[in-house]
N, C-alpha and C positions, 0 to 999 in steps of 0.2 A: 763110256770112257774114250780116251783118245786112241787106244789100240783097236777098238772094235769099229770106230767110225770109218777108217779106210776099207775094212772088209765089207761093211754094209754098202758103201758106195760102189765097190767093185762088183758085188753081187747084183746090185741093181743095174749096173751097166751090162753085165753078162746076160741078165734075163730081160733086157729091154726089148730084144727082137721078138720075144714071144708075144702072141696076141693077148694072153690073159694077164700079163704083167706090165703092159704098157702104162696103165693108169698109175700103178705103184711106182714105176720108174719116173713118170712125170712128177708125181708127188715128191719123190726123193730128190729130183733135180730142183724142185722149188724149195725144198728144205735145205739142200746143200748145193749151191750154185757151183758151176765149173770153176776150177782154180786157174789162175793165170799162169802158174808155174807148175812144172811136173812134180809129182810126188817123189820125195827122196826118202831113202831108208834112214830111219832114225835109230840111233843106238838104243838097244833095249827093247825094240819092237818084237812082236811075235814072229816066228819063222813061218807060220801058216799064212799070215797075211802077205809076207814077202813072196812066197811061192805062188800064191794066187794071183798076185799082180804081175809077176814076171813070166809065168808060164802060160797064161791065158790071153787071148786077143779080145780086146774090148770092142763091142758093137753098140751102136746108138740107134734108137728108133727114129730119131730126128736130129737135125743139126743142133749142136749146143748153142745156146744164146744166153745173154745176160738177162737177169730178172730185174724189171724196173720197179715193181711194187714190192719192196722188202718188208718182211714181218718185223725185223729188229731195227733198232735205231742205227743211223749211219755211224761209222767209226771215224775218229779224228786222226787216224794215222796217215792220211793223205793217199798216196798212190799204192801203199802197201795194205790197203783195207781188204783186198781180195786174197791175200796170201795167208794161208792157214798158219804159217810159221810165225806170223806177227799178230795173230789173234790172241787177245788176252784170255779168252775163254778156254784155250787149249793148254793143258797142263804139260810142262816140260819134264823130262826125266823119267825115272822108273815109276811105273804105276803101282808097284808093290810097296814102294817106300811111302813115307809120310808126305802128305800134300804140302807143298810149299805155298804159303800165302803170298800172293803178289801184292804190291803196294797199290792201293786204290787211288783212282784219280780224284783230285780235289773237287773238280766240278761235279763229278758223279756223287761224291760224298755229300756235297751241299744239296744236290737235288734230292738224294735220299732223305736227308735230315728234314728238308722242307716238306717232302711228302709225308713223312712220319709226323711232323708237327701239325700238318693239316688234318691228318687222320685223328690225332689226339684231340684237336679242337672240335672236330665234328662229333667225336664220341662223348666229349665232356659237355657239349652244348645241350642244354635242356630242351626237350621237345615242347614247343609252344602249342598249347591248345587254342582252338578258335575262341576268341574272346567274345564277351557279351556286348551287344551294341550299347551305345551311350543312352542313358535314360532321357525321356522326353522332358520338356520344361515343366517344372513343378513337382517332379518325382525324383527318387534316388534309389539305387540298388542296395539291397541288404542281404547278408548271408543268413540263410535259414537251414535248419535240419529237416530233411524229408524222410528220415528213417521211421520205422514203426515204433522204436523206443528212443526217446530223446537221451542224449548224453551230455553231461556237463562239460563244457570246454574250459580247461584251465591250462596255465602255462607251467605245468609240472613236467619233470623229467620222466621219461618212460621207465617204469619199473617192472620187474618180473621176479618171480620166486623160483628158486631151484632147490631141489632136494637131493640128498645123497644118503646112502646107507653105510653106517659104520659098524664095526664089530661090536657085538654085545659084550658088556662088561660082566665079568664073573662076579657072582654074589660073594660077599664076605662070609666066611664060615661063622656059624653062631659061636658066641663066646661061651665057654663052659660055665655052668652054674656055680656061683660062689657059695661055698659052704663054709661058714666061719667055724672055727674050732669051738668046741663045747666048753663052756666055763660055768661056774656057779653050781648051785645045788637045785635039783628037781624037787618041786613040791606039787601038790594036787589039791583040788577043792571040788565040792559037789555043787552042781548048778541044777536047780529044779526046772521043771517045765514051765515055760512062759516068762522066765526071768530075763532072758537076753533078747528074744524075738517074739513079737506079736504079729501074726500074719495080717489080721484085719487092719491094724494100724500102719504097719510098714508097707503094705501093698497099695494103700490109698494114694500117696503121692506118685507112685509108679503108674497107677491107672490114670490119674489125672494128667500126667505127662503124655501117656500114650493116647488117651482120648483127645486131649488138646491138640497134640501134633497131628492126629488123624483128621480132626475137624479143620485145623488150619490148612493142612495139605489139600483137603477136599475143597475148601473155600478158594484156595489159590488156583486149583484146577478149574473150578467153575468160573472164577474171574478171568483166567486165561482163555477159557472157551468163549466167554462173553466178549472179551477183547478181540479174539480172533474173528468172532462173528461180526463184531462192529467194524473191524478192519476190512472183512470181506464185503460187508454192505457198503462201506465207504469206497472201496475199490470199484464195486459195481456202479455206485452213483457217479464216481469220478469217470468211469468208462462211459457211462451214458451221457454225462455232460460233455466229455471230450468228443464223443461221436456226434452229439448234437452240435457242438461248436464246429467240428469238421464239416458236417453237413451244411451248417449255416455259412461257413467260409466258402465251401464249394458253390453254394447257391449264390453268394455275393460275387464270387469270381465269375460264375456263369453269367450273372446279371451284368457285371461290369464288362465282360467280353461281348455280351449282346449289345450293351450300350455303345461300346467302342466300335463294334461292327456296324451298328446302325448309324453312328456318327460318321464313320468312314464312308458308308454308302450315301448318307445325306450330303457329305462334302463332295463326293464324286458327282452326285446328281446336281448339286449347286454349281460345281465347276463346269459340268457339261451344259447346264442351263446358261451359265454366264458366257461360255464360248458360243452357244447358239444365239444368245441375245447380242453379243458383240458382232457375230457374223451378220445377223439380221440388220443391226444398226449400220454396219459398214455398207451393206447392200442398199439400205434406204438412203443413207447419205450419198452414196455413189449415184443412185438413181435421181435424187433431188438435184445434185450438182450437174448431172448430165442433162436433166430436164431444163434447169435454169440456163445452162449454157446453150442448149439447142433452141430454147424458146426465143431468145434474142439474136440468134445467129442470122436469120433472114434480114431483120431490120438493120443489124450492124453491117451486113454485107452490102445491102442496098445503099446505106449511108456512105460506106467506104467507096463504093463505085461512083456514087453521085459526087463525092468530094474529089474523086480522081478525074471527073469530067467525062465520064462515059456517056451519061444521059444529058448532055448539055443542049440548051435551046437557044437559038440566035436571038429571038425576041426577048426571052428572059435575060440573056446576057446583056442586051442593049438596055433593058430597063434597069437591071442591077448596076450596070456600069455608068450609065449617063443620067437617067431620070431620078433614080432613087437617091444618089448623092446630092444633087441640087435640091431635091425636095427636102431632104433631111437638113440641109444647110439653112433653107428658108424657114423651116419649122423651128430650128434651133434659135435663129435670130429672133423670131416672134416670141418664142417662149422666154428668152432672156429678157426681152422688153417687158413682157407681162410680169415676169418675176420682179423686175426693178420697180414697176409701178406698184405692185402689191407691197413691196418692202417700204416704199415711201409712204403709202397710205397707212400701213401698219405703224410706222413710226409716228405719224401725226396722231392717229387714234391713241397710241400708247401714251404719248405726252399729255393729251387732254384727259384721258381716263385716269392716269396716275395722279394728276393734280387734284381732280375731284375726289379720288379715293383717299388722298392724303388729308384733305379737308374733312371728309366724312369720318375718317379714323380719329382725327383730333377731337371732333365734336363727340364721337361715340366714347372715347376715353374719358372726356370730361364728365359726360353723363354717368358713366359707370362709377367714377370716383364719387360723384355726388350721391348716387344710390347706396354705395358702400358706406359712406359716412352716415347716412340716415339709418341704414340697417344697424350699424355699430351703436349709434345713440339709442335706438330702440332696444337693442339687446342689453345694453348697460342699464337702461331704465328698468327692464324686466328683472334683471338680476338684483338690482337694489330693492325692488318691491318684494322679491322672493326672500331676500335676506331679512328685511324688516318683518315680514310675516313669520318667518322662523324664529326671530328674536322675540316677537310677541308671544308665540306659542311656548317657547322655553320659559319666559317670565311667568306666564299663566300656570305652567306646570310646576314651577318652583313655589309659587304662592299657594297652590292647592296642596303641595307636599307639606309646607310649613303649617298650613291650617290643620291638616290631618294629624300632624305630630303634636300640635298644641292641644287638639281635642283629646287625643290619646293620653297626653300627659295630665290634663285636667281630670280625666276619668280614672286615673291610676290611684289606688289607695295603698300606701306602704304598709307592710305587715308590722305588728308590734315587735320590739326588740326581744330577743330570747332572754329568759331570766338567767342571771349569773349563777353558775353552779355553786352549790354549797356542799360541804363535806361534814361527816359526823366526827367530831373531836371526841375521842374516847378518853384520853388521859394526857398528863404531862409527865414525861419520864424524868429520870434523874439528871439528864443533861439539859433540862428546861426546854425540851422540844415537844411540840404538840404532835400526838400520834393520831392518825386518821386512816381510814380505809383499811387495807390489808397490811398493817404494820408500817405504813409510810409515815415520814416525819416531816415537820415544817418548823422553821424558826419562829419564835414568839418575841415580839418586842418587849423590852424590859418594863415599860410602863403598863403593858397589858398582861404581864405574866401573873401578878398577884390576883388581879380581877378574874382571870381565867381559872385559876386554881379554886378561888372561892365559889365561882359559878358551878364548876364541876362538883365540888363538895356538897353545895346546897342542893343541886339537882339529884345527886346520889342519895342524900338523906331524904329528900321529898319522895323520890320513887320508892324508897324502902317503906314509907308510911302510907302508901296508896291503899285505899279501902274501896270495896264495891259501893256503888251509889244506890239510890232508891230502886232503879230499874234492874239492879243486880249486875251491871256491867262495870268492869274496872276501867277507869280512865286511862288514856295512853300515857306511857312514860315520857318524861321530859328529857331531852338530849341537848347537847351543845352543838350548834351548827356554826361553821366558820367558813369564811371566804378566803381563798388563797390568792396570792399574787407572786409573780416571778421575783426571785431574789435580785438585788441590784447587781450591776455589772461587776465582774470579778469574783462572784460567789455562785455556788451551785445550789439547786433545790428551790423551794418556795418559802414564802414568808406569810404568816397569818396576818391578813389585813383587818378583818373584823370578825366578831362572833356574837351569837345570841342564843337564847334558849328557844327550843321548838320541839316538835315531834317528828317521828319518822315519816309522817305523811307530808311534811314540808320539803323533803328532799326531792329535787327535780330528777326524774329518771333520765338515764343517758339517751333513751330513744327520743324523748322530747327535745333534749338539747340538740341532737343531730337533726331532728326535723325542723327545729327553729333555725338552724344554720343553713338548711337547704331551701329556705323560702325564696321565691322569685324576687329579683332585684328590680327596682323601677326602671323603665326604659330611659335610655340615654337621649340627650337632646341632639 
């Protein structure tokens, strides 16, 4: 408190000359620097502090001096920053009364709020875990569970169960037994043994129910045991398969890791080999360039010195400057003259040869045209002869074909025409229709109707009078055979064309009719 502070300062000043307390005095001076103004008695201060400060002489172990490195922040009060009377941290008034809150500084409030906001932001900021590196090309990261027991991940709200114990409810007292009032008249009767209950008959359904329930319960227990055993076996099989899959996955991961390590090692080897090859190639190229440069260095140096005139010869200079130019000029003139002569001779020869070549080309073209015309005439003559020969062959082939066809036609004998089918006319019905076959009918012309009836009647009478002959055989019966023709246009059915008397043997079987219709036809011209 503010009352105890001056007492501690005074005590530290009084004990400062002692060797054992010099260090605490120095620490006290650092904590509480010397004041610029003398201490004044404040109203309400303790009497003990005032007596200590007034009656005792203060001694210092060292000369007071200002502290440069302060522990607290500097005060904004200007020149009054070292006066304890103007220090905001010192409370004014009675220490036993309630503490009066001083008005805080706006800048200090802003700093405190900013510091509090930074602390809240640091507290609320989630701690970032070190992330997984990005996947390599062709792969991607996936979230997997590595626990011993897999858990289904769903977006459900977290639920939990809570229990509590309530007071037990009191049982309702049992209701009193209802005893209705007695009414009516009591009577009695005699029941003999076995009239109301037969044990053997009545216990049979009870025993059936008990035995059936017992067997059913035993079967259910056996089925439950078998189901549990099957579940246990399935769990064991599943555990074995899962362990096998885990081992296979670990083996594949190990193999993949070995392949990855081997790939990295091979890539490092290849990189080192490539670096070594590049270094060797650079050395070889450098050596070849240096050798090529140094091989021609002597000749280029000598040529450069020679061009500079270092190795000049007077005789060589005279020859090069006087004799060689005149010689070159004379040779040039002679060569020009020889070239002009050759050009003139070439022109003369060219004109003579070109004239003869033109005449020769003209004669050669004429001869080629003549030979081509002869070849064309011969080719046309050969083509005409070939066409005449082919025409003669085609004509001979045609004549041979016609002769063969004529011979084949002469040798062909046409088959006899099939006999016209005849039907057995059984009777003439009331509608003057001839009945034949299986009840089929055909129209009979009016001029033939009477003749047909007479023929049927006479044949019927004759068949009735047939007698066995000398050989004992009965002659065949006479029947009416008729030929049918299609009815004229506009009418349906058939018309009796002609009829005669005959036997059943005169009827042409249908097979012969079909065979007669299937005979081969004569070849066409």
